[in-house]
N, CA and C atoms as an extended XYZ file, in Angstrom:
594
Properties=species:S:1:pos:R:3:atomname:S:1:resname:S:1:resid:I:1 pbc="F F F"
N        18.121       12.200        8.597 N   VAL     1
C        17.874       10.759        8.512 CA  VAL     1
C        17.999       10.290        7.068 C   VAL     1
N        17.404       11.048        6.149 N   CYS     2
C        17.493       10.679        4.729 CA  CYS     2
C        18.951       10.670        4.248 C   CYS     2
N        19.738       11.650        4.697 N   ASN     3
C        21.140       11.690        4.290 CA  ASN     3
C        21.928       10.512        4.845 C   ASN     3
N        21.638       10.138        6.096 N   ALA     4
C        22.317        8.966        6.690 CA  ALA     4
C        21.969        7.712        5.918 C   ALA     4
N        20.707        7.552        5.583 N   ILE     5
C        20.291        6.370        4.833 CA  ILE     5
C        20.840        6.432        3.405 C   ILE     5
N        20.878        7.625        2.823 N   GLY     6
C        21.489        7.774        1.499 CA  GLY     6
C        22.935        7.310        1.499 C   GLY     6
N        23.673        7.655        2.565 N   TYR     7
C        25.055        7.198        2.675 CA  TYR     7
C        25.113        5.678        2.801 C   TYR     7
N        24.255        5.091        3.642 N   ALA     8
C        24.243        3.634        3.786 CA  ALA     8
C        23.952        2.962        2.440 C   ALA     8
N        22.999        3.518        1.704 N   HIS     9
C        22.667        2.946        0.389 CA  HIS     9
C        23.870        3.044       -0.555 C   HIS     9
N        24.616        4.134       -0.478 N   SER    10
C        25.801        4.284       -1.338 CA  SER    10
C        26.852        3.238       -1.028 C   SER    10
N        26.806        2.678        0.174 N   ARG    11
C        27.738        1.625        0.589 CA  ARG    11
C        27.137        0.231        0.406 C   ARG    11
N        25.928        0.158       -0.182 N   GLY    12
C        25.302       -1.131       -0.469 CA  GLY    12
C        24.506       -1.714        0.676 C   GLY    12
N        24.192       -0.921        1.704 N   LEU    13
C        23.439       -1.423        2.864 CA  LEU    13
C        21.988       -0.927        2.834 C   LEU    13
N        21.051       -1.788        3.189 N   ILE    14
C        19.688       -1.350        3.462 CA  ILE    14
C        19.401       -1.654        4.924 C   ILE    14
N        18.642       -0.782        5.577 N   HIS    15
C        18.396       -0.890        7.031 CA  HIS    15
C        17.314       -1.922        7.343 C   HIS    15
N        16.185       -1.854        6.677 N   ARG    16
C        15.041       -2.760        6.793 CA  ARG    16
C        14.228       -2.634        8.080 C   ARG    16
N        14.570       -1.716        8.964 N   ASP    17
C        13.751       -1.536       10.174 CA  ASP    17
C        13.776       -0.084       10.639 C   ASP    17
N        13.604        0.831        9.677 N   LEU    18
C        13.563        2.257       10.016 CA  LEU    18
C        12.248        2.589       10.685 C   LEU    18
N        12.325        3.292       11.809 N   LYS    19
C        11.159        3.737       12.565 CA  LYS    19
C        11.628        4.855       13.489 C   LYS    19
N        10.707        5.643       14.028 N   PRO    20
C        11.117        6.761       14.886 CA  PRO    20
C        12.008        6.325       16.055 C   PRO    20
N        11.771        5.136       16.614 N   GLN    21
C        12.558        4.672       17.742 CA  GLN    21
C        14.013        4.392       17.384 C   GLN    21
N        14.304        4.263       16.092 N   ASN    22
C        15.670        3.987       15.640 CA  ASN    22
C        16.382        5.241       15.141 C   ASN    22
N        15.827        6.398       15.461 N   VAL    23
C        16.450        7.676       15.096 CA  VAL    23
C        16.724        8.441       16.385 C   VAL    23
N        17.955        8.903       16.540 N   MET    24
C        18.329        9.650       17.740 CA  MET    24
C        19.084       10.910       17.355 C   MET    24
N        19.055       11.880       18.254 N   LEU    25
C        19.892       13.065       18.082 CA  LEU    25
C        21.074       12.939       19.024 C   LEU    25
N        22.272       13.188       18.470 N   GLY    26
C        23.483       13.141       19.285 CA  GLY    26
C        23.641       14.397       20.115 C   GLY    26
N        24.663       14.394       20.956 N   GLY    27
C        24.928       15.494       21.850 CA  GLY    27
C        25.239       16.807       21.175 C   GLY    27
N        25.612       16.767       19.905 N   PHE    28
C        25.950       17.978       19.157 CA  PHE    28
C        24.934       18.258       18.042 C   PHE    28
N        23.744       17.648       18.162 N   GLY    29
C        22.680       17.879       17.188 CA  GLY    29
C        22.769       16.993       15.955 C   GLY    29
N        23.720       16.073       15.925 N   GLU    30
C        23.838       15.192       14.758 CA  GLU    30
C        22.745       14.122       14.813 C   GLU    30
N        22.319       13.676       13.643 N   THR    31
C        21.293       12.648       13.544 CA  THR    31
C        21.953       11.281       13.497 C   THR    31
N        21.463       10.382       14.348 N   LEU    32
C        22.011        9.026       14.395 CA  LEU    32
C        20.909        8.035       14.045 C   LEU    32
N        21.198        7.107       13.152 N   VAL    33
C        20.273        6.021       12.839 CA  VAL    33
C        20.872        4.787       13.511 C   VAL    33
N        20.077        4.173       14.407 N   VAL    34
C        20.587        3.064       15.214 CA  VAL    34
C        19.841        1.771       14.886 C   VAL    34
N        20.245        0.697       15.541 N   ASP    35
C        19.656       -0.637       15.416 CA  ASP    35
C        19.738       -1.163       13.988 C   ASP    35
N        20.938       -1.508       13.592 N   TRP    36
C        21.186       -2.033       12.260 CA  TRP    36
C        21.141       -3.575       12.267 C   TRP    36
N        20.422       -4.143       13.218 N   GLY    37
C        20.372       -5.617       13.361 CA  GLY    37
C        19.762       -6.335       12.175 C   GLY    37
N        18.863       -5.697       11.446 N   LEU    38
C        18.246       -6.331       10.281 CA  LEU    38
C        18.873       -5.863        8.964 C   LEU    38
N        19.892       -5.031        9.053 N   ALA    39
C        20.522       -4.479        7.841 CA  ALA    39
C        21.096       -5.603        6.994 C   ALA    39
N        21.043       -5.403        5.696 N   LYS    40
C        21.593       -6.360        4.746 CA  LYS    40
C        22.371       -5.642        3.671 C   LYS    40
N        23.375       -6.340        3.156 N   VAL    41
C        24.090       -5.842        1.990 CA  VAL    41
C        23.269       -6.241        0.772 C   VAL    41
N        22.906       -5.264       -0.036 N   VAL    42
C        22.075       -5.537       -1.207 CA  VAL    42
C        22.845       -6.422       -2.160 C   VAL    42
N        22.181       -7.506       -2.601 N   GLY    43
C        22.820       -8.418       -3.551 CA  GLY    43
C        23.416       -9.648       -2.913 C   GLY    43
N        23.539       -9.659       -1.587 N   ARG    44
C        24.119      -10.810       -0.906 CA  ARG    44
C        23.159      -11.981       -0.952 C   ARG    44
N        23.669      -13.186       -1.039 N   ASP    45
C        22.828      -14.389       -1.183 CA  ASP    45
C        21.795      -14.513       -0.083 C   ASP    45
N        22.174      -14.231        1.185 N   GLU    46
C        21.222      -14.426        2.259 CA  GLU    46
C        20.038      -13.481        2.178 C   GLU    46
N        20.200      -12.355        1.468 N   LEU    47
C        19.073      -11.455        1.299 CA  LEU    47
C        17.974      -12.110        0.488 C   LEU    47
N        18.362      -12.978       -0.429 N   HIS    48
C        17.397      -13.607       -1.335 CA  HIS    48
C        17.111      -15.046       -0.975 C   HIS    48
N        17.645      -15.533        0.141 N   ALA    49
C        17.529      -16.935        0.494 CA  ALA    49
C        16.137      -17.333        0.917 C   ALA    49
N        15.415      -16.443        1.622 N   ALA    50
C        14.134      -16.835        2.210 CA  ALA    50
C        13.068      -16.994        1.140 C   ALA    50
N        12.417      -15.899        0.740 N   GLY    51
C        11.387      -15.967       -0.275 CA  GLY    51
C        10.065      -16.409        0.313 C   GLY    51
N         8.972      -16.120       -0.379 N   GLY    52
C         7.652      -16.484        0.099 CA  GLY    52
C         7.202      -15.600        1.232 C   GLY    52
N         5.930      -15.743        1.604 N   GLU    53
C         5.380      -14.888        2.643 CA  GLU    53
C         5.827      -15.307        4.018 C   GLU    53
N         5.936      -16.602        4.277 N   GLY    54
C         6.373      -17.039        5.598 CA  GLY    54
C         5.310      -16.718        6.659 C   GLY    54
N         5.751      -16.814        7.896 N   THR    55
C         4.838      -16.548        8.994 CA  THR    55
C         5.434      -15.465        9.867 C   THR    55
N         4.589      -14.941       10.719 N   VAL    56
C         5.023      -13.920       11.646 CA  VAL    56
C         4.780      -14.469       13.045 C   VAL    56
N         5.806      -14.502       13.864 N   SER    57
C         5.615      -14.969       15.231 CA  SER    57
C         4.986      -13.851       16.049 C   SER    57
N         4.431      -14.213       17.186 N   ALA    58
C         3.773      -13.220       18.033 CA  ALA    58
C         4.794      -12.236       18.562 C   ALA    58
N         4.440      -10.958       18.554 N   ALA    59
C         5.302       -9.910       19.117 CA  ALA    59
C         4.604       -9.361       20.330 C   ALA    59
N         5.385       -8.860       21.296 N   ARG    60
C         4.787       -8.320       22.521 CA  ARG    60
C         3.884       -7.149       22.223 C   ARG    60
N         4.259       -6.327       21.267 N   SER    61
C         3.399       -5.223       20.868 CA  SER    61
C         3.547       -5.044       19.378 C   SER    61
N         2.618       -4.316       18.796 N   ALA    62
C         2.654       -4.132       17.343 CA  ALA    62
C         3.866       -3.321       16.931 C   ALA    62
N         4.488       -2.549       17.859 N   GLU    63
C         5.640       -1.740       17.507 CA  GLU    63
C         6.955       -2.509       17.660 C   GLU    63
N         6.910       -3.708       18.228 N   ALA    64
C         8.138       -4.483       18.397 CA  ALA    64
C         8.535       -5.067       17.051 C   ALA    64
N         9.802       -5.303       16.877 N   THR    65
C        10.288       -5.916       15.656 CA  THR    65
C         9.750       -7.330       15.589 C   THR    65
N         9.114       -7.680       14.474 N   VAL    66
C         8.529       -8.991       14.306 CA  VAL    66
C         9.584       -9.963       13.824 C   VAL    66
N         9.699      -11.077       14.506 N   MET    67
C        10.685      -12.083       14.132 CA  MET    67
C        10.012      -13.163       13.310 C   MET    67
N        10.743      -13.830       12.474 N   GLY    68
C        10.199      -14.859       11.586 CA  GLY    68
C        10.624      -14.552       10.171 C   GLY    68
N         9.894      -15.098        9.204 N   SER    69
C        10.257      -14.856        7.799 CA  SER    69
C        10.062      -13.386        7.439 C   SER    69
N         9.071      -12.738        8.014 N   VAL    70
C         8.861      -11.314        7.786 CA  VAL    70
C         9.447      -10.603        8.973 C   VAL    70
N        10.505       -9.811        8.753 N   LYS    71
C        11.195       -9.151        9.846 CA  LYS    71
C        11.066       -7.636        9.710 C   LYS    71
N        10.879       -6.976       10.832 N   GLY    72
C        10.774       -5.534       10.830 CA  GLY    72
C         9.618       -5.090       11.701 C   GLY    72
N         9.358       -3.792       11.694 N   THR    73
C         8.272       -3.228       12.478 CA  THR    73
C         7.093       -2.987       11.540 C   THR    73
N         5.966       -3.692       11.765 N   PRO    74
C         4.870       -3.668       10.784 CA  PRO    74
C         4.409       -2.283       10.359 C   PRO    74
N         4.246       -1.321       11.293 N   GLN    75
C         3.711       -0.018       10.926 CA  GLN    75
C         4.601        0.753        9.973 C   GLN    75
N         5.883        0.433        9.932 N   TYR    76
C         6.826        1.239        9.146 CA  TYR    76
C         7.445        0.458        7.972 C   TYR    76
N         7.015       -0.776        7.768 N   MET    77
C         7.612       -1.570        6.676 CA  MET    77
C         6.828       -1.409        5.379 C   MET    77
N         7.531       -1.513        4.249 N   PRO    78
C         6.864       -1.398        2.938 CA  PRO    78
C         6.061       -2.656        2.613 C   PRO    78
N         5.099       -2.548        1.695 N   PRO    79
C         4.266       -3.706        1.341 CA  PRO    79
C         5.076       -4.916        0.909 C   PRO    79
N         6.148       -4.705        0.137 N   GLU    80
C         6.944       -5.856       -0.333 CA  GLU    80
C         7.601       -6.596        0.826 C   GLU    80
N         7.972       -5.890        1.872 N   GLN    81
C         8.563       -6.535        3.048 CA  GLN    81
C         7.475       -7.255        3.849 C   GLN    81
N         6.301       -6.645        3.961 N   ALA    82
C         5.191       -7.271        4.678 CA  ALA    82
C         4.731       -8.542        3.989 C   ALA    82
N         4.855       -8.586        2.659 N   ARG    83
C         4.472       -9.785        1.897 CA  ARG    83
C         5.533      -10.868        1.951 C   ARG    83
N         6.710      -10.554        2.512 N   GLY    84
C         7.792      -11.517        2.576 CA  GLY    84
C         8.536      -11.660        1.260 C   GLY    84
N         8.361      -10.686        0.372 N   ASP    85
C         9.010      -10.720       -0.950 CA  ASP    85
C        10.436      -10.155       -0.822 C   ASP    85
N        11.351      -10.969       -0.251 N   VAL    86
C        12.687      -10.458        0.040 CA  VAL    86
C        13.483      -10.159       -1.227 C   VAL    86
N        13.095      -10.740       -2.359 N   THR    87
C        13.830      -10.446       -3.606 CA  THR    87
C        13.556       -9.017       -4.088 C   THR    87
N        12.462       -8.409       -3.600 N   SER    88
C        12.128       -7.032       -4.006 CA  SER    88
C        12.689       -5.992       -3.064 C   SER    88
N        13.281       -6.402       -1.950 N   LEU    89
C        13.791       -5.428       -0.971 CA  LEU    89
C        15.036       -4.760       -1.506 C   LEU    89
N        15.101       -3.462       -1.318 N   GLY    90
C        16.246       -2.690       -1.758 CA  GLY    90
C        16.182       -1.305       -1.164 C   GLY    90
N        16.953       -0.371       -1.681 N   PRO    91
C        16.931        0.998       -1.168 CA  PRO    91
C        15.546        1.624       -1.131 C   PRO    91
N        14.696        1.315       -2.120 N   LYS    92
C        13.370        1.914       -2.157 CA  LYS    92
C        12.479        1.400       -1.022 C   LYS    92
N        12.841        0.252       -0.445 N   SER    93
C        12.109       -0.227        0.722 CA  SER    93
C        12.389        0.684        1.923 C   SER    93
N        13.629        1.118        2.065 N   ASP    94
C        13.970        2.056        3.116 CA  ASP    94
C        13.324        3.417        2.861 C   ASP    94
N        13.188        3.793        1.597 N   ILE    95
C        12.535        5.072        1.271 CA  ILE    95
C        11.090        5.057        1.738 C   ILE    95
N        10.414        3.916        1.574 N   TYR    96
C         9.050        3.786        2.093 CA  TYR    96
C         9.043        4.022        3.600 C   TYR    96
N         9.977        3.405        4.309 N   SER    97
C        10.035        3.542        5.767 CA  SER    97
C        10.336        4.981        6.172 C   SER    97
N        11.175        5.679        5.390 N   LEU    98
C        11.408        7.112        5.651 CA  LEU    98
C        10.115        7.902        5.504 C   LEU    98
N         9.334        7.554        4.488 N   GLY    99
C         8.029        8.182        4.298 CA  GLY    99
C         7.091        7.892        5.458 C   GLY    99
N         7.180        6.683        6.012 N   ALA   100
C         6.349        6.315        7.170 CA  ALA   100
C         6.743        7.127        8.398 C   ALA   100
N         8.033        7.393        8.562 N   ILE   101
C         8.497        8.233        9.677 CA  ILE   101
C         7.969        9.666        9.473 C   ILE   101
N         8.019       10.168        8.247 N   LEU   102
C         7.484       11.506        7.966 CA  LEU   102
C         5.984       11.539        8.234 C   LEU   102
N         5.293       10.465        7.874 N   TYR   103
C         3.855       10.363        8.139 CA  TYR   103
C         3.603       10.498        9.645 C   TYR   103
N         4.398        9.787       10.459 N   ALA   104
C         4.207        9.859       11.908 CA  ALA   104
C         4.425       11.266       12.422 C   ALA   104
N         5.378       11.991       11.827 N   LEU   105
C         5.602       13.381       12.224 CA  LEU   105
C         4.435       14.271       11.837 C   LEU   105
N         3.853       14.041       10.672 N   LEU   106
C         2.746       14.875       10.190 CA  LEU   106
C         1.429       14.546       10.881 C   LEU   106
N         1.147       13.254       11.066 N   ALA   107
C        -0.164       12.823       11.554 CA  ALA   107
C        -0.192       12.569       13.053 C   ALA   107
N         0.987       12.418       13.670 N   GLY   108
C         1.032       12.108       15.088 CA  GLY   108
C         0.749       10.664       15.397 C   GLY   108
N         0.824        9.816       14.368 N   ARG   109
C         0.595        8.372       14.529 CA  ARG   109
C         1.211        7.660       13.333 C   ARG   109
N         1.468        6.349       13.451 N   PRO   110
C         2.028        5.618       12.305 CA  PRO   110
C         1.019        5.567       11.143 C   PRO   110
N         1.503        5.284        9.944 N   PRO   111
C         0.594        5.237        8.784 CA  PRO   111
C        -0.478        4.171        8.894 C   PRO   111
N        -0.167        3.067        9.585 N   VAL   112
C        -1.121        1.960        9.717 CA  VAL   112
C        -1.164        1.571       11.187 C   VAL   112
N        -2.380        1.382       11.700 N   THR   113
C        -2.539        0.907       13.055 CA  THR   113
C        -3.515       -0.252       13.047 C   THR   113
N        -3.454       -1.058       14.076 N   GLY   114
C        -4.348       -2.211       14.202 CA  GLY   114
C        -4.217       -2.813       15.587 C   GLY   114
N        -4.973       -3.888       15.829 N   ASN   115
C        -4.993       -4.524       17.131 CA  ASN   115
C        -3.885       -5.543       17.310 C   ASN   115
N        -3.275       -5.976       16.219 N   SER   116
C        -2.215       -6.962       16.320 CA  SER   116
C        -1.216       -6.748       15.184 C   SER   116
N        -0.027       -7.337       15.348 N   ALA   117
C         0.974       -7.234       14.294 CA  ALA   117
C         0.456       -7.871       13.001 C   ALA   117
N        -0.264       -8.980       13.112 N   GLN   118
C        -0.785       -9.663       11.912 CA  GLN   118
C        -1.799       -8.797       11.183 C   GLN   118
N        -2.675       -8.122       11.936 N   GLU   119
C        -3.672       -7.235       11.311 CA  GLU   119
C        -2.975       -6.074       10.606 C   GLU   119
N        -1.967       -5.500       11.224 N   ILE   120
C        -1.212       -4.401       10.619 CA  ILE   120
C        -0.521       -4.877        9.357 C   ILE   120
N         0.081       -6.079        9.409 N   LEU   121
C         0.752       -6.619        8.207 CA  LEU   121
C        -0.227       -6.755        7.049 C   LEU   121
N        -1.435       -7.220        7.327 N   GLU   122
C        -2.439       -7.378        6.262 CA  GLU   122
C        -2.788       -6.019        5.650 C   GLU   122
N        -2.932       -5.007        6.500 N   LEU   123
C        -3.240       -3.657        5.994 CA  LEU   123
C        -2.075       -3.116        5.168 C   LEU   123
N        -0.850       -3.361        5.609 N   VAL   124
C         0.323       -2.880        4.875 CA  VAL   124
C         0.435       -3.608        3.534 C   VAL   124
N         0.217       -4.918        3.531 N   LYS   125
C         0.267       -5.696        2.276 CA  LYS   125
C        -0.689       -5.118        1.240 C   LYS   125
N        -1.877       -4.713        1.689 N   ASP   126
C        -2.896       -4.166        0.796 CA  ASP   126
C        -2.681       -2.694        0.514 C   ASP   126
N        -1.642       -2.092        1.113 N   ALA   127
C        -1.320       -0.680        0.938 CA  ALA   127
C        -2.506        0.222        1.248 C   ALA   127
N        -3.189       -0.065        2.355 N   ARG   128
C        -4.329        0.733        2.771 CA  ARG   128
C        -3.863        1.814        3.756 C   ARG   128
N        -3.698        3.012        3.230 N   LEU   129
C        -3.260        4.156        4.042 CA  LEU   129
C        -4.245        5.300        3.918 C   LEU   129
N        -4.435        6.013        4.997 N   SER   130
C        -5.203        7.260        4.921 CA  SER   130
C        -4.189        8.399        4.784 C   SER   130
N        -4.651        9.530        4.309 N   ARG   131
C        -3.777       10.692        4.145 CA  ARG   131
C        -3.440       11.270        5.527 C   ARG   131
N        -2.245       11.810        5.704 N   PRO   132
C        -1.901       12.444        6.985 CA  PRO   132
C        -2.884       13.533        7.386 C   PRO   132
N        -3.437       14.282        6.413 N   THR   133
C        -4.380       15.352        6.737 CA  THR   133
C        -5.704       14.820        7.284 C   THR   133
N        -5.985       13.539        7.103 N   SER   134
C        -7.215       12.991        7.696 CA  SER   134
C        -7.057       12.861        9.208 C   SER   134
N        -5.828       12.871        9.709 N   HIS   135
C        -5.573       12.810       11.162 CA  HIS   135
C        -5.124       14.176       11.691 C   HIS   135
N        -4.525       14.980       10.827 N   ASN   136
C        -4.066       16.310       11.203 CA  ASN   136
C        -4.336       17.257       10.061 C   ASN   136
N        -5.482       17.935       10.090 N   PRO   137
C        -5.848       18.830        8.985 CA  PRO   137
C        -4.850       19.949        8.743 C   PRO   137
N        -4.004       20.245        9.730 N   ASP   138
C        -3.027       21.317        9.588 CA  ASP   138
C        -1.726       20.880        8.906 C   ASP   138
N        -1.603       19.603        8.586 N   ALA   139
C        -0.391       19.128        7.920 CA  ALA   139
C        -0.237       19.841        6.576 C   ALA   139
N         0.948       20.379        6.272 N   PRO   140
C         1.142       21.100        5.002 CA  PRO   140
C         0.961       20.163        3.790 C   PRO   140
N         0.174       20.599        2.830 N   LYS   141
C        -0.123       19.768        1.654 CA  LYS   141
C         1.124       19.378        0.857 C   LYS   141
N         2.094       20.303        0.661 N   PRO   142
C         3.289       19.871       -0.075 CA  PRO   142
C         4.054       18.774        0.649 C   PRO   142
N         4.138       18.874        1.976 N   LEU   143
C         4.847       17.870        2.747 CA  LEU   143
C         4.068       16.549        2.769 C   LEU   143
N         2.749       16.656        2.773 N   GLU   144
C         1.927       15.452        2.658 CA  GLU   144
C         2.175       14.755        1.321 C   GLU   144
N         2.295       15.518        0.252 N   ALA   145
C         2.564       14.943       -1.072 CA  ALA   145
C         3.921       14.248       -1.094 C   ALA   145
N         4.925       14.863       -0.463 N   VAL   146
C         6.255       14.236       -0.367 CA  VAL   146
C         6.130       12.901        0.374 C   VAL   146
N         5.412       12.930        1.473 N   CYS   147
C         5.213       11.729        2.295 CA  CYS   147
C         4.520       10.632        1.482 C   CYS   147
N         3.446       10.971        0.802 N   LEU   148
C         2.679        9.968        0.054 CA  LEU   148
C         3.470        9.408       -1.130 C   LEU   148
N         4.319       10.241       -1.737 N   LYS   149
C         5.156        9.719       -2.818 CA  LYS   149
C         6.136        8.684       -2.267 C   LYS   149
N         6.724        8.960       -1.126 N   ALA   150
C         7.654        7.995       -0.502 CA  ALA   150
C         6.895        6.735       -0.076 C   ALA   150
N         5.611        6.845        0.226 N   LEU   151
C         4.797        5.708        0.677 CA  LEU   151
C         4.069        5.020       -0.466 C   LEU   151
N         4.435        5.283       -1.698 N   SER   152
C         3.771        4.638       -2.827 CA  SER   152
C         3.865        3.128       -2.717 C   SER   152
N         2.781        2.444       -3.096 N   GLU   153
C         2.771        0.982       -3.009 CA  GLU   153
C         3.858        0.364       -3.874 C   GLU   153
N         4.003        0.874       -5.112 N   LYS   154
C         5.002        0.327       -6.025 CA  LYS   154
C         6.333        1.032       -5.833 C   LYS   154
N         7.417        0.271       -5.650 N   PRO   155
C         8.722        0.900       -5.459 CA  PRO   155
C         9.107        1.878       -6.577 C   PRO   155
N         8.703        1.596       -7.814 N   LEU   156
C         9.050        2.474       -8.941 CA  LEU   156
C         8.416        3.845       -8.819 C   LEU   156
N         7.308        3.960       -8.074 N   ASP   157
C         6.618        5.243       -7.911 CA  ASP   157
C         7.186        6.072       -6.767 C   ASP   157
N         8.098        5.487       -5.975 N   ARG   158
C         8.708        6.213       -4.865 CA  ARG   158
C         9.861        7.062       -5.366 C   ARG   158
N        10.439        7.840       -4.468 N   TYR   159
C        11.639        8.597       -4.822 CA  TYR   159
C        12.728        7.625       -5.255 C   TYR   159
N        13.537        8.030       -6.211 N   ALA   160
C        14.592        7.151       -6.737 CA  ALA   160
C        15.665        6.902       -5.684 C   ALA   160
N        15.948        7.904       -4.858 N   THR   161
C        16.990        7.767       -3.826 CA  THR   161
C        16.533        8.479       -2.559 C   THR   161
N        17.158        8.117       -1.450 N   ALA   162
C        16.892        8.804       -0.191 CA  ALA   162
C        17.312       10.270       -0.271 C   ALA   162
N        18.340       10.547       -1.075 N   LEU   163
C        18.792       11.938       -1.226 CA  LEU   163
C        17.782       12.782       -1.988 C   LEU   163
N        17.033       12.179       -2.919 N   GLU   164
C        15.965       12.906       -3.614 CA  GLU   164
C        14.848       13.246       -2.641 C   GLU   164
N        14.531       12.321       -1.759 N   LEU   165
C        13.537       12.592       -0.714 CA  LEU   165
C        14.041       13.709        0.185 C   LEU   165
N        15.303       13.643        0.592 N   ALA   166
C        15.892       14.700        1.441 CA  ALA   166
C        15.830       16.049        0.749 C   ALA   166
N        16.076       16.059       -0.550 N   ALA   167
C        16.058       17.328       -1.306 CA  ALA   167
C        14.670       17.937       -1.323 C   ALA   167
N        13.630       17.110       -1.465 N   ASP   168
C        12.269       17.650       -1.464 CA  ASP   168
C        11.900       18.185       -0.083 C   ASP   168
N        12.311       17.498        0.978 N   VAL   169
C        12.043       17.991        2.331 CA  VAL   169
C        12.789       19.321        2.539 C   VAL   169
N        14.018       19.407        2.057 N   ALA   170
C        14.811       20.647        2.180 CA  ALA   170
C        14.135       21.781        1.395 C   ALA   170
N        13.585       21.474        0.214 N   ARG   171
C        12.868       22.490       -0.565 CA  ARG   171
C        11.699       23.037        0.243 C   ARG   171
N        10.946       22.149        0.876 N   TRP   172
C         9.826       22.584        1.668 CA  TRP   172
C        10.288       23.471        2.831 C   TRP   172
N        11.358       23.053        3.510 N   LEU   173
C        11.885       23.838        4.626 CA  LEU   173
C        12.374       25.212        4.181 C   LEU   173
N        12.852       25.304        2.936 N   ASP   174
C        13.339       26.571        2.390 CA  ASP   174
C        12.243       27.389        1.697 C   ASP   174
N        10.982       26.948        1.852 N   ASP   175
C         9.845       27.609        1.227 CA  ASP   175
C         9.969       27.633       -0.288 C   ASP   175
N        10.419       26.529       -0.827 N   GLU   176
C        10.530       26.329       -2.287 CA  GLU   176
C         9.501       25.289       -2.703 C   GLU   176
N         9.100       25.256       -3.975 N   PRO   177
C         8.175       24.207       -4.418 CA  PRO   177
C         8.835       22.827       -4.379 C   PRO   177
N         8.057       21.827       -4.022 N   VAL   178
C         8.545       20.440       -3.996 CA  VAL   178
C         8.169       19.744       -5.299 C   VAL   178
N         8.930       18.722       -5.660 N   THR   179
C         8.677       18.039       -6.929 CA  THR   179
C         7.439       17.156       -6.873 C   THR   179
N         7.008       16.758       -5.667 N   ALA   180
C         5.897       15.814       -5.522 CA  ALA   180
C         4.526       16.479       -5.583 C   ALA   180
N         4.491       17.802       -5.583 N   TRP   181
C         3.197       18.504       -5.500 CA  TRP   181
C         3.154       19.670       -6.466 C   TRP   181
N         2.240       19.620       -7.457 N   PRO   182
C         2.100       20.765       -8.365 CA  PRO   182
C         1.413       21.925       -7.620 C   PRO   182
N         2.148       22.987       -7.425 N   GLU   183
C         1.632       24.115       -6.668 CA  GLU   183
C         0.525       24.841       -7.407 C   GLU   183
N        -0.535       25.242       -6.705 N   PRO   184
C        -1.537       26.092       -7.325 CA  PRO   184
C        -0.945       27.466       -7.619 C   PRO   184
N        -1.495       28.138       -8.603 N   PHE   185
C        -1.004       29.455       -9.005 CA  PHE   185
C        -1.001       30.436       -7.831 C   PHE   185
N        -2.032       30.371       -6.982 N   THR   186
C        -2.124       31.320       -5.857 CA  THR   186
C        -0.920       31.210       -4.925 C   THR   186
N        -0.457       30.006       -4.685 N   ILE   187
C         0.684       29.821       -3.789 CA  ILE   187
C         1.964       30.318       -4.462 C   ILE   187
N         2.108       30.032       -5.763 N   ARG   188
C         3.286       30.543       -6.496 CA  ARG   188
C         3.289       32.066       -6.484 C   ARG   188
N         2.131       32.654       -6.694 N   ALA   189
C         2.031       34.125       -6.720 CA  ALA   189
C         2.353       34.709       -5.348 C   ALA   189
N         1.841       34.086       -4.302 N   ARG   190
C         2.103       34.567       -2.934 CA  ARG   190
C         3.608       34.510       -2.640 C   ARG   190
N         4.260       33.438       -3.058 N   ARG   191
C         5.707       33.305       -2.843 CA  ARG   191
C         6.454       34.378       -3.603 C   ARG   191
N         6.029       34.660       -4.860 N   TRP   192
C         6.699       35.669       -5.668 CA  TRP   192
C         6.554       37.051       -5.021 C   TRP   192
N         5.357       37.364       -4.547 N   VAL   193
C         5.140       38.664       -3.900 CA  VAL   193
C         5.971       38.766       -2.636 C   VAL   193
N         6.032       37.716       -1.868 N   LYS   194
C         6.813       37.711       -0.616 CA  LYS   194
C         8.301       37.994       -0.891 C   LYS   194
N         8.814       37.473       -2.000 N   ARG   195
C        10.235       37.632       -2.316 CA  ARG   195
C        10.528       38.917       -3.073 C   ARG   195
N         9.503       39.493       -3.662 N   ASN   196
C         9.714       40.697       -4.475 CA  ASN   196
C         8.822       41.843       -3.997 C   ASN   196
N         8.894       42.130       -2.716 N   GLN   197
C         7.984       43.131       -2.138 CA  GLN   197
C         8.206       44.536       -2.692 C   GLN   197
N         9.425       44.860       -3.040 N   THR   198
C         9.661       46.229       -3.578 CA  THR   198
C         8.997       46.371       -4.918 C   THR   198
């Protein structure tokens, strides 16, 4: 998913509505990112035309795409999108949403939940998130750190690119240290012993 979004970003596109429901596996195991209805070309005039917080119309469920000035799925959108700050939307907004998808995989639930789309938007605007391990104590700490870095409130604190996020996830899958988490000495030593048993 990160690689697909990295490619879209390299072509100047941002998705703006990344969520688990918009990720599919193809018949040959390929990853497909679907529903590009809210996608925008970065820098295009209409991306910056709206501005302001605007309003959110009623959605059938909190997971439905919210229509109005604030567009997207509340549980997976970054704070700048929830605030309606369209001038701040860019590739790092999608990186936040990728982190939210990772959060759902780790915790078994979206990063933010509430009784209505409006309540969820308010929580997202305030960047009020609990750690994935508070919902799933077995979530790996390095992967949690990767997730939380992608979910940083400030875009500058997130991964610089979707490919950097993909690289950290790949490091974790390969049992390598990730850049988002300073490993304790005991884990480094255990890895060294595992690789140098002779």
